[in-house]
Steps between C-alpha positions, in 0.01 A plus 500: 500500500745229540825504296441143397162596361650796313768284342241239400283767341804643318588152373143446381501835317834418334371160393184642344696772320730234363204297381344807341820574309521145370133502413536825303808367322320181403206699361737718295678191370167341407392813310830511312457137395143566383616805302776297331258225408254748350776673307632170368154383397426821314831481317450445126633164398639440153432131475341347195151473647478870581633590153223296340240660727625847408495416130139381525403810695670729249345330199152580614335284235456141605344268248261304720366302204849367433545427870180297516564323171856424611375354826240269348584437133874543449589138588278358227635739237856441620461124469360536149776736389785297646390189312431671166807730502762265642822520293518120467196511271705692239811279484520495120484879447782689675345844445165402653682316778687819596176702493323230701783503752469877562120480517521201736737689730257793512215260572683351798593847632140621482312187601285695749429801273193430290527814286859426400411136428223619266753718316740206475219282366439750217874523434525119481209485258667756273863386515469125552170434319363319805122458522329515838 
């Protein structure tokens, strides 16, 4: 064999070994990045959404009737309650105005919760003598 041929073969072998090393290193780097992404994704987050999800999971009992009624009928009941229990309707009586103010605040907080709005309706009928 010719010495030029031997040196060319040696160079070719060195080049392929170099490429193999870089290829292996890139695969290892890729696997490390994938592992970090998986670890980060599986990490428990403490944001508000996950807290609410965990609370719902831990409760176990979900009132589907209230959920359906809230979705379809809470707006109508909310509108009725906010007009009948507004504190401005009780301007002459300070005691009823204070009660109406607290009930009205609860109504606005729970405007999408049908069950709570029903309870507030009963409370308004008893304390404010409002007829629905």
